[in-house]
C-alpha positions, 0 to 999 in steps of 0.5 A: 582499491581505496587508499587510506593514506588521506587526511591524517586528521580524520584517522582517529575520528570517533565517527570514522572508527565507529563505521570501521567497526561496523564494517568489521562486524558486518563482515563477521556476521555475513562472511562477505561485504556487499550491498549498502550500509547506512552511515547516518541521518542528517549528519553534521557537516564536519562528519560528512566531510570526514567521511568524504575525506576518508573514503572518497566520494565514489562509495558514498550515496546521499539520499533525498531523506538526508541519509548517507549510505556506503556502497560496498559494491562501488567501493570494491568494483573492479577489484580482485579478491586479493585487493578486496581482502587487503582493503578489509585487512587494513581496516582490521589493522587500524582498529587493532582487531583480530581478522576472523578465521574464514569458514569452510571454503565450500560453505563460504562459496555457497553463501556467496553464490546465494547472496549474489543470486539474490542481489542479481534478482533484486536488480533485475526486478527493479529494472524490469518493473520500476514502478514497484518501488515499495516491493523492491524496498521490502525485498531489499530490507528482507534479503535474508528471507530472500536468500533462503529461497535460493538454497535449492532451485534458484531458477524456480525461485526466480520465475516465481518472483518475476511471475508475481511482479508481472501479475501485480504490474497488470493489476495496478491498472486493471479495469476488468473483472478477472478471476484467479483462474484467469490469471493462473492460465495467463501467467502460469499456464495453469488455471489452478496455480493461483487459487492457493499456495505461495505464489498467491500469497506473494502476489497478495503481499505485494499488492498490499505493499503497493496499496497499504491503505486497502483492506486485507484478505478477499477485500484486497483482491476485490479492490483490483477486480480479482473476484471469485466470479465476475458477478460479485463486483456490484453496487446497489443504487436507488434513483432516477438514473439513465446511463450512457454506454457505447452510444446508447442510453439505458433507463432500467435503473430509473424504471426500477426507481419508479417502482420503488426498487433499488437496482443491482449493477454488476461490473458487466453493466458498468464496463464502458459506462461513460456518464449518468444523467438524471431522468425527468425535470432538471433536479438542481436539488438532487442529493447523492446519499451514500450509506455504509451499512445494510439495515440503515440503507433499507431504512432509507429505502422505506423512507421514500426520500427524493435522495439518490441512495448508494450502498457502499457495503462497508469500504466501497468496491470499484463498482461503487466508486465508479458510480460515485465518481460519475454521479458526483458532478450531478448532485450534492453529496452526503454520507451516512455511516458509523463514526468509528475509525473505519466509518470515517475512513470510508467517508474520507475515501469518497470525499477524496473523489468528490467532497461530501458532507457527513449526515446523521454522523456529523459532530452535532448528531454525535453530541446529541447521541451521547447515551448511545456511544461505544468506546473505540477498540484499543487498536482503532484508538491508537490509529485514530490518535496517530491520524489526528497527530500526523494528518492535518488534512484528514477531512473529518478531524472533529468527528474523529476527535470526538469519537476518540474521546467520547465513543462512536455512534453506530448507524443502527443506534441513530434515532430520529426521535433523539433529535 
Protein backbone atom coordinates (compact mmCIF):
# COMPACT_ATOMS: atom_id res chain seq x y z
CA UNK A 1 0.00 0.00 0.00
CA UNK A 2 1.25 3.47 -0.89
CA UNK A 3 2.60 5.44 2.04
CA UNK A 4 1.51 9.07 2.34
CA UNK A 5 4.25 9.88 4.81
CA UNK A 6 6.46 11.38 2.13
CA UNK A 7 7.74 14.81 1.27
CA UNK A 8 5.63 17.04 3.53
CA UNK A 9 6.10 20.04 1.24
CA UNK A 10 3.73 18.56 -1.34
CA UNK A 11 0.94 17.49 1.03
CA UNK A 12 -0.84 20.81 0.68
CA UNK A 13 0.14 21.37 -2.93
CA UNK A 14 -2.91 22.53 -4.90
CA UNK A 15 -2.20 20.13 -7.78
CA UNK A 16 -2.08 17.20 -5.34
CA UNK A 17 -5.32 18.21 -3.65
CA UNK A 18 -7.07 18.49 -7.02
CA UNK A 19 -6.02 14.98 -7.97
CA UNK A 20 -7.06 13.55 -4.59
CA UNK A 21 -10.45 15.21 -5.05
CA UNK A 22 -10.67 13.72 -8.56
CA UNK A 23 -9.97 10.26 -7.09
CA UNK A 24 -12.76 10.71 -4.54
CA UNK A 25 -15.26 11.81 -7.15
CA UNK A 26 -14.29 8.92 -9.39
CA UNK A 27 -14.93 6.50 -6.55
CA UNK A 28 -18.25 8.15 -5.67
CA UNK A 29 -19.36 7.96 -9.28
CA UNK A 30 -18.24 4.39 -10.00
CA UNK A 31 -18.25 2.66 -6.63
CA UNK A 32 -14.76 1.28 -7.22
CA UNK A 33 -11.30 2.33 -8.41
CA UNK A 34 -9.74 0.67 -11.45
CA UNK A 35 -8.28 1.54 -14.82
CA UNK A 36 -6.35 4.70 -15.67
CA UNK A 37 -6.99 8.35 -14.83
CA UNK A 38 -5.37 11.30 -16.59
CA UNK A 39 -3.42 13.66 -14.32
CA UNK A 40 -2.48 16.25 -16.88
CA UNK A 41 -0.82 17.15 -20.17
CA UNK A 42 2.58 18.83 -20.65
CA UNK A 43 2.82 19.47 -16.92
CA UNK A 44 5.45 21.79 -15.47
CA UNK A 45 8.50 20.09 -14.00
CA UNK A 46 7.49 21.13 -10.47
CA UNK A 47 4.13 19.36 -10.74
CA UNK A 48 5.70 16.22 -12.19
CA UNK A 49 8.12 16.03 -9.28
CA UNK A 50 5.27 16.66 -6.81
CA UNK A 51 3.26 13.75 -8.22
CA UNK A 52 6.31 11.47 -8.18
CA UNK A 53 7.15 12.40 -4.59
CA UNK A 54 3.59 11.95 -3.40
CA UNK A 55 2.45 8.82 -5.22
CA UNK A 56 5.78 7.20 -6.07
CA UNK A 57 6.81 6.11 -9.57
CA UNK A 58 4.97 2.80 -9.74
CA UNK A 59 1.42 4.01 -10.58
CA UNK A 60 2.49 6.85 -12.90
CA UNK A 61 2.44 6.42 -16.69
CA UNK A 62 4.17 8.87 -19.03
CA UNK A 63 2.78 8.69 -22.60
CA UNK A 64 4.47 9.71 -25.81
CA UNK A 65 1.97 12.57 -26.15
CA UNK A 66 3.23 14.32 -23.02
CA UNK A 67 0.38 13.03 -20.85
CA UNK A 68 0.78 11.86 -17.27
CA UNK A 69 -1.66 9.17 -16.15
CA UNK A 70 -2.34 7.35 -12.89
CA UNK A 71 -2.94 3.58 -12.90
CA UNK A 72 -5.19 2.39 -10.09
CA UNK A 73 -4.43 -1.20 -11.06
CA UNK A 74 -0.70 -0.63 -10.48
CA UNK A 75 -1.31 1.30 -7.27
CA UNK A 76 -3.51 -1.40 -5.76
CA UNK A 77 -1.79 -4.45 -7.26
CA UNK A 78 -1.21 -7.12 -4.62
CA UNK A 79 -3.23 -5.28 -1.99
CA UNK A 80 -6.08 -6.82 -0.07
CA UNK A 81 -9.52 -5.23 0.00
CA UNK A 82 -8.79 -3.99 3.53
CA UNK A 83 -5.52 -2.33 2.44
CA UNK A 84 -7.16 -0.74 -0.62
CA UNK A 85 -9.97 0.58 1.58
CA UNK A 86 -7.45 2.02 4.05
CA UNK A 87 -5.59 3.79 1.22
CA UNK A 88 -8.79 5.38 -0.03
CA UNK A 89 -9.92 6.27 3.50
CA UNK A 90 -6.69 8.15 4.10
CA UNK A 91 -7.30 10.23 0.98
CA UNK A 92 -10.75 11.21 2.26
CA UNK A 93 -9.29 12.08 5.66
CA UNK A 94 -6.62 14.32 4.16
CA UNK A 95 -9.29 16.25 2.25
CA UNK A 96 -11.66 16.39 5.21
CA UNK A 97 -14.28 14.78 2.99
CA UNK A 98 -16.94 12.40 4.27
CA UNK A 99 -16.45 8.84 3.11
CA UNK A 100 -19.55 7.73 1.11
CA UNK A 101 -21.90 5.14 2.49
CA UNK A 102 -21.55 1.97 0.40
CA UNK A 103 -24.54 0.81 -1.63
CA UNK A 104 -26.24 -2.57 -1.29
CA UNK A 105 -23.56 -5.31 -1.34
CA UNK A 106 -25.28 -7.32 -4.10
CA UNK A 107 -25.47 -4.36 -6.47
CA UNK A 108 -21.87 -3.39 -5.72
CA UNK A 109 -20.66 -6.92 -6.38
CA UNK A 110 -22.53 -7.10 -9.71
CA UNK A 111 -21.11 -3.76 -10.81
CA UNK A 112 -17.62 -4.89 -9.87
CA UNK A 113 -18.04 -8.19 -11.73
CA UNK A 114 -19.27 -6.42 -14.87
CA UNK A 115 -16.38 -3.95 -14.73
CA UNK A 116 -13.86 -6.72 -14.16
CA UNK A 117 -15.29 -8.70 -17.09
CA UNK A 118 -15.13 -5.75 -19.44
CA UNK A 119 -11.60 -4.82 -18.36
CA UNK A 120 -10.46 -8.43 -18.86
CA UNK A 121 -12.08 -8.53 -22.29
CA UNK A 122 -10.32 -5.37 -23.41
CA UNK A 123 -6.96 -6.71 -22.29
CA UNK A 124 -7.53 -10.07 -23.99
CA UNK A 125 -8.56 -8.34 -27.22
CA UNK A 126 -5.49 -6.11 -27.11
CA UNK A 127 -3.16 -9.06 -26.67
CA UNK A 128 -4.87 -11.21 -29.30
CA UNK A 129 -5.17 -8.46 -31.94
CA UNK A 130 -2.38 -5.96 -31.26
CA UNK A 131 -2.68 -4.05 -34.54
CA UNK A 132 -6.32 -3.05 -33.92
CA UNK A 133 -5.14 -0.10 -31.82
CA UNK A 134 -7.88 2.37 -32.88
CA UNK A 135 -10.50 -0.21 -31.90
CA UNK A 136 -8.89 -0.82 -28.51
CA UNK A 137 -8.73 2.92 -27.84
CA UNK A 138 -12.38 3.35 -28.83
CA UNK A 139 -13.51 0.53 -26.53
CA UNK A 140 -11.35 1.83 -23.68
CA UNK A 141 -12.93 5.29 -24.00
CA UNK A 142 -16.44 3.79 -24.07
CA UNK A 143 -16.21 1.35 -21.19
CA UNK A 144 -19.66 2.29 -19.92
CA UNK A 145 -21.29 1.08 -23.11
CA UNK A 146 -19.11 -2.01 -23.11
CA UNK A 147 -20.02 -2.93 -19.53
CA UNK A 148 -23.69 -2.73 -20.42
CA UNK A 149 -23.22 -5.68 -22.76
CA UNK A 150 -22.19 -7.81 -19.77
CA UNK A 151 -25.37 -7.20 -17.79
CA UNK A 152 -26.64 -10.57 -18.95
CA UNK A 153 -24.90 -13.19 -21.08
CA UNK A 154 -21.22 -12.24 -20.79
CA UNK A 155 -20.05 -15.34 -22.71
CA UNK A 156 -22.10 -14.42 -25.76
CA UNK A 157 -20.87 -10.83 -25.55
CA UNK A 158 -17.26 -11.96 -25.38
CA UNK A 159 -17.71 -14.24 -28.40
CA UNK A 160 -19.25 -11.44 -30.48
CA UNK A 161 -16.33 -9.11 -29.72
CA UNK A 162 -13.72 -11.71 -30.61
CA UNK A 163 -15.61 -12.72 -33.76
CA UNK A 164 -15.76 -9.09 -34.87
CA UNK A 165 -12.03 -8.70 -34.19
CA UNK A 166 -11.19 -11.83 -36.21
CA UNK A 167 -13.22 -10.58 -39.18
CA UNK A 168 -11.69 -7.10 -39.09
CA UNK A 169 -8.18 -8.53 -38.74
CA UNK A 170 -8.76 -10.68 -41.84
CA UNK A 171 -10.28 -7.89 -43.93
CA UNK A 172 -7.37 -5.52 -43.32
CA UNK A 173 -5.23 -7.76 -45.55
CA UNK A 174 -7.97 -9.11 -47.78
CA UNK A 175 -7.18 -9.29 -51.50
CA UNK A 176 -10.03 -11.55 -52.63
CA UNK A 177 -13.65 -10.58 -53.14
CA UNK A 178 -15.85 -12.14 -50.45
CA UNK A 179 -19.51 -11.84 -49.50
CA UNK A 180 -21.08 -11.39 -46.10
CA UNK A 181 -22.39 -14.93 -46.49
CA UNK A 182 -18.82 -16.19 -46.94
CA UNK A 183 -17.70 -14.42 -43.77
CA UNK A 184 -20.73 -15.60 -41.81
CA UNK A 185 -20.15 -19.21 -42.78
CA UNK A 186 -16.44 -19.02 -41.97
CA UNK A 187 -16.53 -17.16 -38.65
CA UNK A 188 -20.03 -17.81 -37.31
CA UNK A 189 -20.95 -21.19 -38.74
CA UNK A 190 -24.01 -19.60 -40.34
CA UNK A 191 -24.02 -17.79 -43.71
CA UNK A 192 -26.92 -15.57 -42.61
CA UNK A 193 -25.41 -14.24 -39.37
CA UNK A 194 -23.54 -11.30 -40.91
CA UNK A 195 -26.16 -10.17 -43.40
CA UNK A 196 -27.69 -7.83 -40.82
CA UNK A 197 -27.80 -7.19 -37.09
CA UNK A 198 -25.49 -6.14 -34.27
CA UNK A 199 -22.41 -8.13 -35.29
CA UNK A 200 -22.46 -6.69 -38.82
CA UNK A 201 -22.80 -3.18 -37.42
CA UNK A 202 -19.92 -3.78 -35.01
CA UNK A 203 -17.62 -4.99 -37.79
CA UNK A 204 -18.53 -1.98 -39.94
CA UNK A 205 -17.88 0.39 -37.04
CA UNK A 206 -14.47 -1.16 -36.34
CA UNK A 207 -13.49 -1.10 -40.02
CA UNK A 208 -14.34 2.59 -40.02
CA UNK A 209 -12.12 3.10 -36.97
CA UNK A 210 -9.24 1.35 -38.69
CA UNK A 211 -9.65 3.36 -41.91
CA UNK A 212 -11.35 6.66 -40.91
CA UNK A 213 -10.75 8.34 -44.28
CA UNK A 214 -12.87 5.79 -46.17
CA UNK A 215 -16.51 6.42 -47.14
CA UNK A 216 -19.27 4.89 -45.02
CA UNK A 217 -22.08 2.46 -45.77
CA UNK A 218 -21.87 -0.05 -48.62
CA UNK A 219 -18.82 1.72 -50.05
CA UNK A 220 -16.88 0.96 -46.86
CA UNK A 221 -17.49 -2.77 -47.26
CA UNK A 222 -16.43 -2.60 -50.91
CA UNK A 223 -13.11 -1.04 -49.92
CA UNK A 224 -12.31 -4.31 -48.13
CA UNK A 225 -13.66 -6.37 -51.06
CA UNK A 226 -16.81 -7.40 -49.17
CA UNK A 227 -19.47 -7.38 -51.88
CA UNK A 228 -23.04 -8.47 -52.50
CA UNK A 229 -21.60 -10.63 -55.28
CA UNK A 230 -18.10 -10.82 -56.67
CA UNK A 231 -19.03 -9.30 -60.02
CA UNK A 232 -19.80 -5.91 -58.44
CA UNK A 233 -16.11 -5.00 -57.90
CA UNK A 234 -15.15 -3.81 -61.34
CA UNK A 235 -13.45 -1.09 -63.33
CA UNK A 236 -14.19 0.45 -66.73
CA UNK A 237 -11.15 1.21 -68.89
CA UNK A 238 -10.44 2.21 -72.48
CA UNK A 239 -6.99 1.78 -73.98
CA UNK A 240 -4.56 -0.34 -76.02
CA UNK A 241 -3.70 -2.59 -73.12
CA UNK A 242 -2.45 -6.15 -72.73
CA UNK A 243 -2.09 -7.70 -69.28
CA UNK A 244 -0.04 -10.60 -67.92
CA UNK A 245 -1.54 -13.21 -65.62
CA UNK A 246 -0.25 -16.62 -64.58
CA UNK A 247 2.39 -16.57 -67.32
CA UNK A 248 -0.04 -15.72 -70.13
CA UNK A 249 -0.92 -12.53 -71.99
CA UNK A 250 -4.49 -11.36 -72.50
CA UNK A 251 -5.26 -8.81 -75.25
CA UNK A 252 -9.05 -8.54 -75.15
CA UNK A 253 -8.93 -5.01 -73.69
CA UNK A 254 -6.87 -3.90 -76.68
CA UNK A 255 -9.24 -5.57 -79.13
CA UNK A 256 -12.19 -3.73 -77.57
CA UNK A 257 -10.16 -0.51 -77.75
CA UNK A 258 -9.58 -1.04 -81.46
CA UNK A 259 -13.36 -1.42 -81.87
CA UNK A 260 -13.89 1.87 -79.99
CA UNK A 261 -15.33 0.22 -76.87
CA UNK A 262 -14.28 0.32 -73.20
CA UNK A 263 -13.61 -2.90 -71.27
CA UNK A 264 -15.26 -3.84 -67.98
CA UNK A 265 -12.82 -5.71 -65.71
CA UNK A 266 -14.22 -7.54 -62.70
CA UNK A 267 -12.11 -8.59 -59.75
CA UNK A 268 -12.09 -12.08 -61.27
CA UNK A 269 -10.07 -10.65 -64.15
CA UNK A 270 -7.73 -8.64 -61.93
CA UNK A 271 -6.87 -11.33 -59.40
CA UNK A 272 -3.39 -12.50 -60.28
CA UNK A 273 -2.65 -9.78 -62.84
CA UNK A 274 1.02 -8.90 -62.50
CA UNK A 275 1.53 -6.17 -65.12
CA UNK A 276 0.16 -4.27 -68.10
CA UNK A 277 1.88 -3.22 -71.28
CA UNK A 278 0.85 -0.91 -74.11
CA UNK A 279 0.07 -2.61 -77.41
CA UNK A 280 1.67 -1.55 -80.68
CA UNK A 281 4.50 0.93 -81.01
CA UNK A 282 6.44 2.50 -78.16
CA UNK A 283 4.07 5.09 -76.68
CA UNK A 284 6.30 7.53 -74.83
CA UNK A 285 3.53 10.14 -74.92
CA UNK A 286 0.81 7.90 -73.50
CA UNK A 287 -1.46 9.58 -70.96
CA UNK A 288 -3.57 7.81 -68.37
CA UNK A 289 -6.63 9.99 -67.71
CA UNK A 290 -8.81 9.14 -64.72
CA UNK A 291 -12.35 10.49 -64.73
CA UNK A 292 -14.66 10.81 -61.72
CA UNK A 293 -18.19 10.89 -63.19
CA UNK A 294 -20.11 8.93 -65.81
CA UNK A 295 -21.29 11.63 -68.24
CA UNK A 296 -17.81 13.21 -68.62
CA UNK A 297 -16.33 9.74 -69.11
CA UNK A 298 -18.80 9.13 -71.93
CA UNK A 299 -17.79 12.49 -73.41
CA UNK A 300 -14.16 11.42 -73.39
CA UNK A 301 -15.06 8.20 -75.21
CA UNK A 302 -16.87 10.17 -77.91
CA UNK A 303 -13.87 12.46 -78.34
CA UNK A 304 -11.82 9.42 -79.42
CA UNK A 305 -8.58 10.76 -77.97
CA UNK A 306 -5.39 8.72 -77.71
CA UNK A 307 -5.57 8.82 -73.93
CA UNK A 308 -6.05 5.73 -71.80
CA UNK A 309 -9.30 6.38 -69.93
CA UNK A 310 -10.06 4.97 -66.48
CA UNK A 311 -13.48 5.61 -64.88
CA UNK A 312 -13.26 5.98 -61.07
CA UNK A 313 -17.05 6.11 -60.42
CA UNK A 314 -16.54 8.55 -57.57
CA UNK A 315 -14.09 7.31 -54.97
CA UNK A 316 -12.14 4.52 -56.71
CA UNK A 317 -12.69 0.98 -55.53
CA UNK A 318 -9.92 -1.59 -55.27
CA UNK A 319 -10.25 -2.68 -58.89
CA UNK A 320 -9.74 0.88 -60.12
CA UNK A 321 -6.85 1.45 -57.73
CA UNK A 322 -5.09 -1.75 -58.80
CA UNK A 323 -5.30 -0.80 -62.48
CA UNK A 324 -4.05 2.71 -61.69
CA UNK A 325 -1.15 1.29 -59.67
CA UNK A 326 -0.12 -1.05 -62.50
CA UNK A 327 -0.50 1.52 -65.27
CA UNK A 328 1.07 4.42 -63.40
CA UNK A 329 4.70 3.71 -64.37
CA UNK A 330 3.77 3.39 -68.07
CA UNK A 331 2.09 6.74 -68.62
CA UNK A 332 1.85 10.38 -67.71
CA UNK A 333 -1.12 10.78 -65.36
CA UNK A 334 -3.97 13.31 -65.29
CA UNK A 335 -7.28 13.46 -63.45
CA UNK A 336 -10.57 15.12 -64.38
CA UNK A 337 -13.13 15.47 -61.61
CA UNK A 338 -15.26 17.91 -59.67
CA UNK A 339 -13.35 20.59 -57.79
CA UNK A 340 -15.37 20.22 -54.58
CA UNK A 341 -13.86 18.63 -51.48
CA UNK A 342 -14.79 15.06 -52.46
CA UNK A 343 -13.50 15.48 -56.02
CA UNK A 344 -10.14 16.86 -54.91
CA UNK A 345 -9.84 14.11 -52.29
CA UNK A 346 -10.36 11.52 -55.02
CA UNK A 347 -7.54 13.13 -56.99
CA UNK A 348 -5.34 13.30 -53.88
CA UNK A 349 -5.91 9.60 -53.17
CA UNK A 350 -4.74 8.63 -56.65
CA UNK A 351 -1.89 11.14 -56.42
CA UNK A 352 -0.64 9.29 -53.33
CA UNK A 353 -0.26 6.11 -55.43
CA UNK A 354 1.30 7.78 -58.49
CA UNK A 355 1.59 11.60 -58.74
CA UNK A 356 -0.79 13.18 -61.24
CA UNK A 357 -1.80 16.59 -62.61
CA UNK A 358 -5.32 17.98 -62.59
CA UNK A 359 -6.97 18.42 -66.00
CA UNK A 360 -10.04 20.54 -66.72
CA UNK A 361 -10.34 21.09 -62.95
CA UNK A 362 -7.01 22.82 -62.32
CA UNK A 363 -6.83 26.37 -60.94
CA UNK A 364 -6.57 28.05 -64.33
CA UNK A 365 -9.68 26.24 -65.59
CA UNK A 366 -11.64 27.07 -62.44
CA UNK A 367 -10.80 30.74 -62.82
CA UNK A 368 -12.13 30.73 -66.40
CA UNK A 369 -15.43 29.14 -65.30
CA UNK A 370 -16.38 31.58 -62.54
CA UNK A 371 -19.90 31.92 -63.89
CA UNK A 372 -20.60 28.20 -63.38
CA UNK A 373 -19.23 27.74 -59.86
CA UNK A 374 -21.37 26.29 -57.06
CA UNK A 375 -20.90 27.15 -53.36
CA UNK A 376 -19.55 24.40 -51.11
CA UNK A 377 -22.01 23.01 -48.59
CA UNK A 378 -21.36 24.13 -45.02
CA UNK A 379 -20.03 20.74 -43.89
CA UNK A 380 -17.66 20.50 -46.85
CA UNK A 381 -16.54 24.08 -46.34
CA UNK A 382 -15.66 23.40 -42.70
CA UNK A 383 -13.64 20.30 -43.58
CA UNK A 384 -11.93 22.11 -46.46
CA UNK A 385 -10.91 24.94 -44.13
CA UNK A 386 -9.52 22.39 -41.65
CA UNK A 387 -7.47 20.67 -44.37
CA UNK A 388 -6.03 23.97 -45.54
CA UNK A 389 -5.13 24.92 -41.96
CA UNK A 390 -3.74 21.59 -40.78
CA UNK A 391 -2.54 19.62 -43.82
CA UNK A 392 0.28 21.48 -45.60
CA UNK A 393 0.96 18.38 -47.73
CA UNK A 394 -2.48 18.26 -49.37
CA UNK A 395 -1.42 18.23 -53.05
CA UNK A 396 -4.18 20.44 -54.48
CA UNK A 397 -4.28 23.24 -51.95
CA UNK A 398 -4.62 26.00 -54.59
CA UNK A 399 -7.72 24.43 -56.13
CA UNK A 400 -9.24 23.65 -52.73
CA UNK A 401 -8.62 27.19 -51.49
CA UNK A 402 -10.16 28.66 -54.64
CA UNK A 403 -13.23 26.40 -54.37
CA UNK A 404 -13.66 27.28 -50.70
CA UNK A 405 -13.59 30.99 -51.47
CA UNK A 406 -15.33 31.14 -54.86
CA UNK A 407 -17.24 27.87 -55.32
CA UNK A 408 -16.53 24.60 -57.12
CA UNK A 409 -16.81 23.48 -60.74
CA UNK A 410 -18.93 20.42 -61.53
CA UNK A 411 -17.49 18.24 -64.30
CA UNK A 412 -20.68 18.50 -66.33
CA UNK A 413 -20.40 22.32 -66.27
CA UNK A 414 -17.05 22.34 -68.08
CA UNK A 415 -17.26 23.49 -71.69
CA UNK A 416 -14.52 23.67 -74.28
CA UNK A 417 -16.02 26.85 -75.74
CA UNK A 418 -15.32 28.70 -72.51
CA UNK A 419 -11.55 28.23 -72.84
